[in-house]
ChimeraX commands (.cxc) that place a marker at each C-alpha (Angstrom):
marker #1 position -40.37,-15.31,47.25 radius 0.5
marker #1 position -38.57,-13.26,44.57 radius 0.5
marker #1 position -35.22,-14.24,43.10 radius 0.5
marker #1 position -33.69,-11.15,44.71 radius 0.5
marker #1 position -34.95,-12.14,48.17 radius 0.5
marker #1 position -33.69,-15.71,47.75 radius 0.5
marker #1 position -30.35,-14.49,46.44 radius 0.5
marker #1 position -29.93,-11.97,49.26 radius 0.5
marker #1 position -30.60,-14.71,51.81 radius 0.5
marker #1 position -28.07,-17.00,50.14 radius 0.5
marker #1 position -25.29,-14.39,50.02 radius 0.5
marker #1 position -25.97,-13.20,53.54 radius 0.5
marker #1 position -26.50,-16.52,55.32 radius 0.5
marker #1 position -25.02,-19.50,53.48 radius 0.5
marker #1 position -21.47,-20.83,53.71 radius 0.5
marker #1 position -19.32,-20.46,50.64 radius 0.5
marker #1 position -17.40,-17.93,48.59 radius 0.5
marker #1 position -17.75,-15.77,45.49 radius 0.5
marker #1 position -15.89,-16.85,42.35 radius 0.5
marker #1 position -14.43,-13.89,40.45 radius 0.5
marker #1 position -14.69,-14.70,36.73 radius 0.5
marker #1 position -14.52,-11.10,35.55 radius 0.5
marker #1 position -11.16,-10.58,33.84 radius 0.5
marker #1 position -11.65,-7.80,31.27 radius 0.5
marker #1 position -9.76,-6.45,28.27 radius 0.5
marker #1 position -6.46,-5.65,29.96 radius 0.5
marker #1 position -6.15,-8.80,32.03 radius 0.5
marker #1 position -7.65,-11.30,29.59 radius 0.5
marker #1 position -4.47,-12.14,27.59 radius 0.5
marker #1 position -2.62,-12.93,30.83 radius 0.5
marker #1 position -5.51,-15.05,32.10 radius 0.5
marker #1 position -5.63,-16.97,28.83 radius 0.5
marker #1 position -1.86,-17.39,28.84 radius 0.5
marker #1 position -1.96,-18.93,32.32 radius 0.5
marker #1 position -4.71,-21.22,31.01 radius 0.5
marker #1 position -2.41,-22.40,28.22 radius 0.5
marker #1 position -3.92,-20.37,25.36 radius 0.5
marker #1 position -1.28,-18.24,23.64 radius 0.5
marker #1 position -1.85,-14.90,21.91 radius 0.5
marker #1 position -1.27,-16.41,18.46 radius 0.5
marker #1 position -4.56,-18.29,18.88 radius 0.5
marker #1 position -6.66,-15.16,18.30 radius 0.5
marker #1 position -6.43,-12.25,15.89 radius 0.5
marker #1 position -8.86,-9.70,17.40 radius 0.5
marker #1 position -10.72,-8.89,20.61 radius 0.5
marker #1 position -13.87,-10.77,19.59 radius 0.5
marker #1 position -11.91,-13.98,19.12 radius 0.5
marker #1 position -10.04,-13.38,22.39 radius 0.5
marker #1 position -13.29,-12.94,24.32 radius 0.5
marker #1 position -14.77,-16.02,22.64 radius 0.5
marker #1 position -11.81,-18.01,23.96 radius 0.5
marker #1 position -12.11,-16.63,27.48 radius 0.5
marker #1 position -15.85,-17.38,27.41 radius 0.5
marker #1 position -15.01,-20.98,26.52 radius 0.5
marker #1 position -12.70,-21.07,29.55 radius 0.5
marker #1 position -15.36,-19.63,31.87 radius 0.5
marker #1 position -18.01,-21.95,30.45 radius 0.5
marker #1 position -15.77,-24.94,31.12 radius 0.5
marker #1 position -15.31,-23.78,34.72 radius 0.5
marker #1 position -18.98,-23.14,35.58 radius 0.5
marker #1 position -20.32,-26.26,33.85 radius 0.5
marker #1 position -18.12,-28.66,35.82 radius 0.5
marker #1 position -19.66,-30.72,38.59 radius 0.5
marker #1 position -17.31,-29.04,41.10 radius 0.5
marker #1 position -18.78,-25.59,40.44 radius 0.5
marker #1 position -22.11,-25.36,42.27 radius 0.5
marker #1 position -24.04,-23.48,44.93 radius 0.5
marker #1 position -23.06,-26.00,47.58 radius 0.5
marker #1 position -19.71,-24.27,48.07 radius 0.5
marker #1 position -19.98,-21.18,45.84 radius 0.5
marker #1 position -22.50,-18.52,46.80 radius 0.5
marker #1 position -21.89,-16.16,43.88 radius 0.5
marker #1 position -19.91,-15.48,40.73 radius 0.5
marker #1 position -18.76,-12.14,39.29 radius 0.5
marker #1 position -19.11,-11.87,35.53 radius 0.5
marker #1 position -17.52,-9.63,32.93 radius 0.5
marker #1 position -20.05,-7.72,30.78 radius 0.5
marker #1 position -19.14,-9.82,27.74 radius 0.5
marker #1 position -19.87,-12.98,29.72 radius 0.5
marker #1 position -23.25,-11.66,30.85 radius 0.5
marker #1 position -24.14,-11.01,27.21 radius 0.5
marker #1 position -23.22,-14.56,26.13 radius 0.5
marker #1 position -25.02,-17.85,26.73 radius 0.5
marker #1 position -24.01,-20.96,28.65 radius 0.5
marker #1 position -25.70,-24.16,27.48 radius 0.5
marker #1 position -28.48,-22.18,25.78 radius 0.5
marker #1 position -29.26,-19.82,28.66 radius 0.5
marker #1 position -28.02,-16.33,29.45 radius 0.5
marker #1 position -24.95,-16.64,31.68 radius 0.5
marker #1 position -26.59,-15.01,34.72 radius 0.5
marker #1 position -29.75,-17.08,34.32 radius 0.5
marker #1 position -27.68,-20.26,33.94 radius 0.5
marker #1 position -25.72,-19.58,37.12 radius 0.5
marker #1 position -28.86,-19.11,39.21 radius 0.5
marker #1 position -31.27,-21.61,37.66 radius 0.5
marker #1 position -28.81,-24.45,37.01 radius 0.5
marker #1 position -26.08,-23.94,39.63 radius 0.5
marker #1 position -27.81,-22.04,42.46 radius 0.5
marker #1 position -25.00,-19.46,42.24 radius 0.5
marker #1 position -25.87,-15.76,42.60 radius 0.5
marker #1 position -24.74,-13.66,39.58 radius 0.5
marker #1 position -22.83,-10.38,39.97 radius 0.5
marker #1 position -21.50,-8.08,37.23 radius 0.5
marker #1 position -18.25,-6.12,37.04 radius 0.5
marker #1 position -19.29,-2.60,36.03 radius 0.5
marker #1 position -16.17,-0.44,36.26 radius 0.5
marker #1 position -14.37,0.66,33.09 radius 0.5
marker #1 position -10.84,0.50,34.45 radius 0.5
marker #1 position -8.57,2.84,36.38 radius 0.5
marker #1 position -7.36,6.40,36.13 radius 0.5
marker #1 position -3.63,7.11,36.41 radius 0.5
marker #1 position -2.27,7.22,39.95 radius 0.5
marker #1 position -2.82,10.48,41.85 radius 0.5
marker #1 position -2.49,11.05,45.62 radius 0.5
marker #1 position -1.31,7.47,45.93 radius 0.5
marker #1 position -4.50,5.94,44.50 radius 0.5
marker #1 position -6.09,4.99,41.19 radius 0.5
marker #1 position -9.70,6.11,40.99 radius 0.5
marker #1 position -12.21,4.49,38.67 radius 0.5
marker #1 position -12.68,5.95,35.23 radius 0.5
marker #1 position -16.00,7.64,34.53 radius 0.5
marker #1 position -18.89,5.29,33.69 radius 0.5
marker #1 position -21.22,7.39,31.50 radius 0.5
marker #1 position -23.32,4.40,30.41 radius 0.5
marker #1 position -23.73,2.93,33.89 radius 0.5
marker #1 position -27.50,3.40,34.28 radius 0.5
marker #1 position -28.21,1.63,31.00 radius 0.5
marker #1 position -25.83,-1.21,31.90 radius 0.5
marker #1 position -27.51,-1.62,35.31 radius 0.5
marker #1 position -30.96,-1.78,33.69 radius 0.5
marker #1 position -29.72,-4.44,31.28 radius 0.5
marker #1 position -28.06,-6.41,34.07 radius 0.5
marker #1 position -31.19,-6.38,36.20 radius 0.5
marker #1 position -33.27,-7.55,33.24 radius 0.5
marker #1 position -30.86,-10.45,32.75 radius 0.5
marker #1 position -31.22,-11.59,36.38 radius 0.5
marker #1 position -28.07,-10.09,37.89 radius 0.5
marker #1 position -28.24,-9.57,41.67 radius 0.5
marker #1 position -25.31,-7.25,42.30 radius 0.5
marker #1 position -22.28,-5.49,40.88 radius 0.5
marker #1 position -18.57,-5.05,41.53 radius 0.5
marker #1 position -16.22,-2.14,40.84 radius 0.5
marker #1 position -12.52,-1.86,41.60 radius 0.5
marker #1 position -10.18,0.98,42.43 radius 0.5
marker #1 position -6.66,0.68,43.87 radius 0.5
marker #1 position -4.75,2.16,46.82 radius 0.5
marker #1 position -1.01,2.29,46.16 radius 0.5
marker #1 position 0.14,4.47,49.08 radius 0.5
marker #1 position -0.98,5.27,52.63 radius 0.5
marker #1 position -2.21,8.70,51.54 radius 0.5
marker #1 position -5.12,9.99,53.64 radius 0.5
marker #1 position -6.48,12.36,50.97 radius 0.5
marker #1 position -6.30,9.74,48.24 radius 0.5
marker #1 position -7.95,7.06,50.37 radius 0.5
marker #1 position -10.76,9.43,51.37 radius 0.5
marker #1 position -11.34,10.28,47.72 radius 0.5
marker #1 position -11.35,6.64,46.61 radius 0.5
marker #1 position -13.90,5.62,49.26 radius 0.5
marker #1 position -16.15,8.59,48.52 radius 0.5
marker #1 position -16.15,7.65,44.82 radius 0.5
marker #1 position -16.96,4.01,45.64 radius 0.5
marker #1 position -19.91,4.98,47.85 radius 0.5
marker #1 position -21.24,7.56,45.36 radius 0.5
marker #1 position -21.34,5.01,42.54 radius 0.5
marker #1 position -22.57,2.36,44.97 radius 0.5
marker #1 position -25.62,4.44,45.84 radius 0.5
marker #1 position -26.36,4.87,42.12 radius 0.5
marker #1 position -26.33,1.07,41.84 radius 0.5
marker #1 position -28.56,0.61,44.92 radius 0.5
marker #1 position -31.08,3.00,43.34 radius 0.5
marker #1 position -31.37,0.54,40.44 radius 0.5
marker #1 position -32.33,-2.29,42.78 radius 0.5
marker #1 position -28.93,-4.05,42.81 radius 0.5
marker #1 position -26.42,-4.73,45.59 radius 0.5
marker #1 position -23.00,-3.16,44.91 radius 0.5
marker #1 position -19.68,-4.67,45.93 radius 0.5
marker #1 position -17.35,-1.74,46.67 radius 0.5
marker #1 position -13.75,-2.78,45.99 radius 0.5
marker #1 position -11.09,-0.26,47.12 radius 0.5
marker #1 position -8.17,-2.69,46.80 radius 0.5
marker #1 position -5.00,-2.05,48.80 radius 0.5
marker #1 position -2.10,-3.12,46.60 radius 0.5
marker #1 position -0.26,-5.96,48.37 radius 0.5
marker #1 position 3.00,-4.15,47.51 radius 0.5
marker #1 position 1.89,-0.90,49.19 radius 0.5
marker #1 position 4.98,0.19,51.22 radius 0.5
marker #1 position 2.92,0.85,54.36 radius 0.5
marker #1 position 0.04,-1.55,53.77 radius 0.5
marker #1 position -1.06,-1.78,57.40 radius 0.5
marker #1 position -1.30,2.01,57.77 radius 0.5
marker #1 position -3.23,2.24,54.50 radius 0.5
marker #1 position -5.67,-0.38,55.81 radius 0.5
marker #1 position -6.20,1.59,59.02 radius 0.5
marker #1 position -7.00,4.71,56.99 radius 0.5
marker #1 position -9.26,2.70,54.70 radius 0.5
marker #1 position -11.29,1.18,57.53 radius 0.5
marker #1 position -11.88,4.60,59.05 radius 0.5
marker #1 position -13.25,5.91,55.76 radius 0.5
marker #1 position -15.32,2.78,55.07 radius 0.5
marker #1 position -17.02,3.00,58.45 radius 0.5
marker #1 position -17.70,6.70,57.91 radius 0.5
marker #1 position -19.29,5.85,54.56 radius 0.5
marker #1 position -21.44,3.12,56.06 radius 0.5
marker #1 position -22.71,5.47,58.76 radius 0.5
marker #1 position -24.04,7.84,56.10 radius 0.5
marker #1 position -26.17,5.18,54.39 radius 0.5
marker #1 position -29.94,5.04,54.99 radius 0.5
marker #1 position -31.01,1.89,56.82 radius 0.5
marker #1 position -32.46,0.25,53.69 radius 0.5
marker #1 position -29.37,0.65,51.45 radius 0.5
marker #1 position -27.35,-2.57,51.43 radius 0.5
marker #1 position -23.76,-2.91,50.25 radius 0.5
marker #1 position -20.89,-5.37,50.17 radius 0.5
marker #1 position -17.13,-4.79,50.36 radius 0.5
marker #1 position -14.35,-6.63,48.53 radius 0.5
marker #1 position -11.09,-5.93,50.34 radius 0.5
marker #1 position -7.46,-6.98,50.31 radius 0.5
marker #1 position -6.60,-9.55,52.98 radius 0.5
marker #1 position -5.38,-7.34,55.85 radius 0.5
marker #1 position -2.13,-7.39,57.81 radius 0.5
marker #1 position -4.04,-7.34,61.12 radius 0.5
marker #1 position -6.31,-10.39,61.58 radius 0.5
marker #1 position -9.96,-9.42,62.06 radius 0.5
marker #1 position -9.24,-5.86,60.93 radius 0.5
marker #1 position -12.59,-5.38,59.18 radius 0.5
marker #1 position -14.82,-6.90,61.89 radius 0.5
marker #1 position -16.68,-3.61,62.45 radius 0.5
marker #1 position -17.51,-3.46,58.75 radius 0.5
marker #1 position -18.72,-7.07,58.78 radius 0.5
marker #1 position -20.95,-6.33,61.79 radius 0.5
marker #1 position -22.53,-3.19,60.33 radius 0.5
marker #1 position -26.29,-3.31,59.74 radius 0.5
marker #1 position -25.98,-2.13,56.11 radius 0.5
marker #1 position -23.46,-4.86,55.27 radius 0.5
marker #1 position -24.51,-7.99,53.37 radius 0.5
marker #1 position -21.04,-9.59,53.26 radius 0.5
marker #1 position -17.37,-8.63,53.26 radius 0.5
marker #1 position -15.34,-10.66,50.78 radius 0.5
marker #1 position -11.61,-10.86,50.18 radius 0.5
marker #1 position -9.60,-10.57,46.99 radius 0.5
marker #1 position -6.48,-12.66,46.48 radius 0.5
marker #1 position -4.59,-9.66,45.12 radius 0.5
marker #1 position -1.63,-11.56,43.71 radius 0.5
marker #1 position -1.11,-13.87,46.69 radius 0.5
marker #1 position -0.84,-17.56,45.79 radius 0.5
marker #1 position -3.90,-19.65,46.63 radius 0.5
marker #1 position -2.19,-21.23,49.64 radius 0.5
marker #1 position -1.12,-17.86,51.07 radius 0.5
marker #1 position -4.50,-16.27,50.34 radius 0.5
marker #1 position -6.30,-19.15,52.05 radius 0.5
marker #1 position -3.95,-18.94,55.03 radius 0.5
marker #1 position -4.57,-15.22,55.43 radius 0.5
marker #1 position -8.31,-15.67,54.98 radius 0.5
marker #1 position -8.48,-18.23,57.79 radius 0.5
marker #1 position -7.28,-15.52,60.19 radius 0.5
marker #1 position -10.25,-13.28,59.33 radius 0.5
marker #1 position -13.48,-14.81,60.67 radius 0.5
marker #1 position -16.68,-14.21,58.64 radius 0.5
marker #1 position -14.71,-12.70,55.76 radius 0.5
marker #1 position -15.09,-15.00,52.72 radius 0.5
marker #1 position -13.11,-15.36,49.52 radius 0.5
marker #1 position -13.77,-13.72,46.19 radius 0.5
marker #1 position -10.73,-15.03,44.38 radius 0.5
marker #1 position -9.91,-14.81,40.68 radius 0.5
marker #1 position -6.33,-15.82,39.90 radius 0.5
marker #1 position -6.12,-17.95,43.04 radius 0.5
marker #1 position -9.26,-19.87,42.00 radius 0.5
marker #1 position -8.09,-20.80,38.50 radius 0.5
marker #1 position -4.41,-21.26,39.42 radius 0.5
marker #1 position -3.10,-24.38,37.68 radius 0.5
marker #1 position -6.08,-24.96,35.35 radius 0.5
marker #1 position -5.14,-25.42,31.69 radius 0.5
marker #1 position -6.97,-25.91,28.42 radius 0.5
marker #1 position -4.90,-29.03,27.80 radius 0.5
marker #1 position -6.29,-30.93,30.82 radius 0.5
marker #1 position -8.76,-33.76,30.25 radius 0.5
marker #1 position -12.24,-33.10,31.64 radius 0.5
marker #1 position -11.57,-35.43,34.58 radius 0.5
marker #1 position -8.25,-33.72,35.37 radius 0.5
marker #1 position -9.85,-30.30,35.04 radius 0.5
marker #1 position -12.80,-31.13,37.31 radius 0.5
marker #1 position -10.53,-32.79,39.88 radius 0.5
marker #1 position -8.12,-29.86,40.01 radius 0.5
marker #1 position -10.97,-27.33,40.23 radius 0.5
marker #1 position -12.74,-29.37,42.90 radius 0.5
marker #1 position -9.61,-29.34,45.06 radius 0.5
marker #1 position -9.16,-25.58,44.58 radius 0.5
marker #1 position -12.82,-24.86,45.36 radius 0.5
marker #1 position -12.72,-27.01,48.49 radius 0.5
marker #1 position -9.60,-25.31,49.82 radius 0.5
marker #1 position -11.08,-21.85,49.30 radius 0.5
marker #1 position -14.43,-22.99,50.75 radius 0.5
marker #1 position -12.80,-24.35,53.90 radius 0.5
marker #1 position -10.76,-21.15,54.36 radius 0.5
marker #1 position -13.96,-19.12,53.94 radius 0.5
marker #1 position -15.66,-21.12,56.71 radius 0.5
marker #1 position -12.84,-20.61,59.21 radius 0.5
marker link #1:1,2 radius 0.2
marker link #1:2,3 radius 0.2
marker link #1:3,4 radius 0.2
marker link #1:4,5 radius 0.2
marker link #1:5,6 radius 0.2
marker link #1:6,7 radius 0.2
marker link #1:7,8 radius 0.2
marker link #1:8,9 radius 0.2
marker link #1:9,10 radius 0.2
marker link #1:10,11 radius 0.2
marker link #1:11,12 radius 0.2
marker link #1:12,13 radius 0.2
marker link #1:13,14 radius 0.2
marker link #1:14,15 radius 0.2
marker link #1:15,16 radius 0.2
marker link #1:16,17 radius 0.2
marker link #1:17,18 radius 0.2
marker link #1:18,19 radius 0.2
marker link #1:19,20 radius 0.2
marker link #1:20,21 radius 0.2
marker link #1:21,22 radius 0.2
marker link #1:22,23 radius 0.2
marker link #1:23,24 radius 0.2
marker link #1:24,25 radius 0.2
marker link #1:25,26 radius 0.2
marker link #1:26,27 radius 0.2
marker link #1:27,28 radius 0.2
marker link #1:28,29 radius 0.2
marker link #1:29,30 radius 0.2
marker link #1:30,31 radius 0.2
marker link #1:31,32 radius 0.2
marker link #1:32,33 radius 0.2
marker link #1:33,34 radius 0.2
marker link #1:34,35 radius 0.2
marker link #1:35,36 radius 0.2
marker link #1:36,37 radius 0.2
marker link #1:37,38 radius 0.2
marker link #1:38,39 radius 0.2
marker link #1:39,40 radius 0.2
marker link #1:40,41 radius 0.2
marker link #1:41,42 radius 0.2
marker link #1:42,43 radius 0.2
marker link #1:43,44 radius 0.2
marker link #1:44,45 radius 0.2
marker link #1:45,46 radius 0.2
marker link #1:46,47 radius 0.2
marker link #1:47,48 radius 0.2
marker link #1:48,49 radius 0.2
marker link #1:49,50 radius 0.2
marker link #1:50,51 radius 0.2
marker link #1:51,52 radius 0.2
marker link #1:52,53 radius 0.2
marker link #1:53,54 radius 0.2
marker link #1:54,55 radius 0.2
marker link #1:55,56 radius 0.2
marker link #1:56,57 radius 0.2
marker link #1:57,58 radius 0.2
marker link #1:58,59 radius 0.2
marker link #1:59,60 radius 0.2
marker link #1:60,61 radius 0.2
marker link #1:61,62 radius 0.2
marker link #1:62,63 radius 0.2
marker link #1:63,64 radius 0.2
marker link #1:64,65 radius 0.2
marker link #1:65,66 radius 0.2
marker link #1:66,67 radius 0.2
marker link #1:67,68 radius 0.2
marker link #1:68,69 radius 0.2
marker link #1:69,70 radius 0.2
marker link #1:70,71 radius 0.2
marker link #1:71,72 radius 0.2
marker link #1:72,73 radius 0.2
marker link #1:73,74 radius 0.2
marker link #1:74,75 radius 0.2
marker link #1:75,76 radius 0.2
marker link #1:76,77 radius 0.2
marker link #1:77,78 radius 0.2
marker link #1:78,79 radius 0.2
marker link #1:79,80 radius 0.2
marker link #1:80,81 radius 0.2
marker link #1:81,82 radius 0.2
marker link #1:82,83 radius 0.2
marker link #1:83,84 radius 0.2
marker link #1:84,85 radius 0.2
marker link #1:85,86 radius 0.2
marker link #1:86,87 radius 0.2
marker link #1:87,88 radius 0.2
marker link #1:88,89 radius 0.2
marker link #1:89,90 radius 0.2
marker link #1:90,91 radius 0.2
marker link #1:91,92 radius 0.2
marker link #1:92,93 radius 0.2
marker link #1:93,94 radius 0.2
marker link #1:94,95 radius 0.2
marker link #1:95,96 radius 0.2
marker link #1:96,97 radius 0.2
marker link #1:97,98 radius 0.2
marker link #1:98,99 radius 0.2
marker link #1:99,100 radius 0.2
marker link #1:100,101 radius 0.2
marker link #1:101,102 radius 0.2
marker link #1:102,103 radius 0.2
marker link #1:103,104 radius 0.2
marker link #1:104,105 radius 0.2
marker link #1:105,106 radius 0.2
marker link #1:106,107 radius 0.2
marker link #1:107,108 radius 0.2
marker link #1:108,109 radius 0.2
marker link #1:109,110 radius 0.2
marker link #1:110,111 radius 0.2
marker link #1:111,112 radius 0.2
marker link #1:112,113 radius 0.2
marker link #1:113,114 radius 0.2
marker link #1:114,115 radius 0.2
marker link #1:115,116 radius 0.2
marker link #1:116,117 radius 0.2
marker link #1:117,118 radius 0.2
marker link #1:118,119 radius 0.2
marker link #1:119,120 radius 0.2
marker link #1:120,121 radius 0.2
marker link #1:121,122 radius 0.2
marker link #1:122,123 radius 0.2
marker link #1:123,124 radius 0.2
marker link #1:124,125 radius 0.2
marker link #1:125,126 radius 0.2
marker link #1:126,127 radius 0.2
marker link #1:127,128 radius 0.2
marker link #1:128,129 radius 0.2
marker link #1:129,130 radius 0.2
marker link #1:130,131 radius 0.2
marker link #1:131,132 radius 0.2
marker link #1:132,133 radius 0.2
marker link #1:133,134 radius 0.2
marker link #1:134,135 radius 0.2
marker link #1:135,136 radius 0.2
marker link #1:136,137 radius 0.2
marker link #1:137,138 radius 0.2
marker link #1:138,139 radius 0.2
marker link #1:139,140 radius 0.2
marker link #1:140,141 radius 0.2
marker link #1:141,142 radius 0.2
marker link #1:142,143 radius 0.2
marker link #1:143,144 radius 0.2
marker link #1:144,145 radius 0.2
marker link #1:145,146 radius 0.2
marker link #1:146,147 radius 0.2
marker link #1:147,148 radius 0.2
marker link #1:148,149 radius 0.2
marker link #1:149,150 radius 0.2
marker link #1:150,151 radius 0.2
marker link #1:151,152 radius 0.2
marker link #1:152,153 radius 0.2
marker link #1:153,154 radius 0.2
marker link #1:154,155 radius 0.2
marker link #1:155,156 radius 0.2
marker link #1:156,157 radius 0.2
marker link #1:157,158 radius 0.2
marker link #1:158,159 radius 0.2
marker link #1:159,160 radius 0.2
marker link #1:160,161 radius 0.2
marker link #1:161,162 radius 0.2
marker link #1:162,163 radius 0.2
marker link #1:163,164 radius 0.2
marker link #1:164,165 radius 0.2
marker link #1:165,166 radius 0.2
marker link #1:166,167 radius 0.2
marker link #1:167,168 radius 0.2
marker link #1:168,169 radius 0.2
marker link #1:169,170 radius 0.2
marker link #1:170,171 radius 0.2
marker link #1:171,172 radius 0.2
marker link #1:172,173 radius 0.2
marker link #1:173,174 radius 0.2
marker link #1:174,175 radius 0.2
marker link #1:175,176 radius 0.2
marker link #1:176,177 radius 0.2
marker link #1:177,178 radius 0.2
marker link #1:178,179 radius 0.2
marker link #1:179,180 radius 0.2
marker link #1:180,181 radius 0.2
marker link #1:181,182 radius 0.2
marker link #1:182,183 radius 0.2
marker link #1:183,184 radius 0.2
marker link #1:184,185 radius 0.2
marker link #1:185,186 radius 0.2
marker link #1:186,187 radius 0.2
marker link #1:187,188 radius 0.2
marker link #1:188,189 radius 0.2
marker link #1:189,190 radius 0.2
marker link #1:190,191 radius 0.2
marker link #1:191,192 radius 0.2
marker link #1:192,193 radius 0.2
marker link #1:193,194 radius 0.2
marker link #1:194,195 radius 0.2
marker link #1:195,196 radius 0.2
marker link #1:196,197 radius 0.2
marker link #1:197,198 radius 0.2
marker link #1:198,199 radius 0.2
marker link #1:199,200 radius 0.2
marker link #1:200,201 radius 0.2
marker link #1:201,202 radius 0.2
marker link #1:202,203 radius 0.2
marker link #1:203,204 radius 0.2
marker link #1:204,205 radius 0.2
marker link #1:205,206 radius 0.2
marker link #1:206,207 radius 0.2
marker link #1:207,208 radius 0.2
marker link #1:208,209 radius 0.2
marker link #1:209,210 radius 0.2
marker link #1:210,211 radius 0.2
marker link #1:211,212 radius 0.2
marker link #1:212,213 radius 0.2
marker link #1:213,214 radius 0.2
marker link #1:214,215 radius 0.2
marker link #1:215,216 radius 0.2
marker link #1:216,217 radius 0.2
marker link #1:217,218 radius 0.2
marker link #1:218,219 radius 0.2
marker link #1:219,220 radius 0.2
marker link #1:220,221 radius 0.2
marker link #1:221,222 radius 0.2
marker link #1:222,223 radius 0.2
marker link #1:223,224 radius 0.2
marker link #1:224,225 radius 0.2
marker link #1:225,226 radius 0.2
marker link #1:226,227 radius 0.2
marker link #1:227,228 radius 0.2
marker link #1:228,229 radius 0.2
marker link #1:229,230 radius 0.2
marker link #1:230,231 radius 0.2
marker link #1:231,232 radius 0.2
marker link #1:232,233 radius 0.2
marker link #1:233,234 radius 0.2
marker link #1:234,235 radius 0.2
marker link #1:235,236 radius 0.2
marker link #1:236,237 radius 0.2
marker link #1:237,238 radius 0.2
marker link #1:238,239 radius 0.2
marker link #1:239,240 radius 0.2
marker link #1:240,241 radius 0.2
marker link #1:241,242 radius 0.2
marker link #1:242,243 radius 0.2
marker link #1:243,244 radius 0.2
marker link #1:244,245 radius 0.2
marker link #1:245,246 radius 0.2
marker link #1:246,247 radius 0.2
marker link #1:247,248 radius 0.2
marker link #1:248,249 radius 0.2
marker link #1:249,250 radius 0.2
marker link #1:250,251 radius 0.2
marker link #1:251,252 radius 0.2
marker link #1:252,253 radius 0.2
marker link #1:253,254 radius 0.2
marker link #1:254,255 radius 0.2
marker link #1:255,256 radius 0.2
marker link #1:256,257 radius 0.2
marker link #1:257,258 radius 0.2
marker link #1:258,259 radius 0.2
marker link #1:259,260 radius 0.2
marker link #1:260,261 radius 0.2
marker link #1:261,262 radius 0.2
marker link #1:262,263 radius 0.2
marker link #1:263,264 radius 0.2
marker link #1:264,265 radius 0.2
marker link #1:265,266 radius 0.2
marker link #1:266,267 radius 0.2
marker link #1:267,268 radius 0.2
marker link #1:268,269 radius 0.2
marker link #1:269,270 radius 0.2
marker link #1:270,271 radius 0.2
marker link #1:271,272 radius 0.2
marker link #1:272,273 radius 0.2
marker link #1:273,274 radius 0.2
marker link #1:274,275 radius 0.2
marker link #1:275,276 radius 0.2
marker link #1:276,277 radius 0.2
marker link #1:277,278 radius 0.2
marker link #1:278,279 radius 0.2
marker link #1:279,280 radius 0.2
marker link #1:280,281 radius 0.2
marker link #1:281,282 radius 0.2
marker link #1:282,283 radius 0.2
marker link #1:283,284 radius 0.2
marker link #1:284,285 radius 0.2
marker link #1:285,286 radius 0.2
marker link #1:286,287 radius 0.2
marker link #1:287,288 radius 0.2
marker link #1:288,289 radius 0.2
marker link #1:289,290 radius 0.2
marker link #1:290,291 radius 0.2
marker link #1:291,292 radius 0.2
marker link #1:292,293 radius 0.2
marker link #1:293,294 radius 0.2
marker link #1:294,295 radius 0.2
marker link #1:295,296 radius 0.2
marker link #1:296,297 radius 0.2
view
């Protein structure tokens, strides 16, 4: 059985959640700051990314971080290109931790228009996908953001996600489409209704053999995305924490059966560089277990 087949079965069928370890250039200083590493500890981007790789390495090499409760992990491109304990990061995750590797592929957001922020163009995407596949990556993730309940903007954002998603499928990878609804959207519930309509329309246009995943904001209406979860082209629908605290994100997740977590900030909340290894592992173990239990609800 190929790695892809084993990984697809794990993501589709096993209990657990996806750890989002994909902070990129814009969000890295904040992530490091919350980890207790201040900006005066690096002098350029290379040094900054070395520090964030040390943080990610510390997380994934702990005993708490394993395929027993974590089905996948989303990596930043710079993480994919670095090693963990002498192996490429994606290879390490799968061979040592039984965790399926994903890669963040978007290049950031356009300015807001029609109440949404589309993804910037990705001219080097095909080459990145080839490299990712060669390194053992299973799937990808790309984020755009809905700020307002604007029907035209939401239609445009979903069409862009599906168009790029099909480009990724053609390279033999499984895309996670992430049209995030900002938790501060003034009419969040209405925006989520518009989004679901467009997502289902997009799914209906896919050929039977093209598989996708969604990463969505935890909705105001419990079970809102059930029809997406049930769709034959869907591997898994995962939830982003979106700025909610871990406790609130877990509470909201528990109200959405068969939707599992893909948390970033909520996963690493409270971890610091100054912790001893025992403190770090204990804190992470508790966080992972809480998110795992919420994902099983």
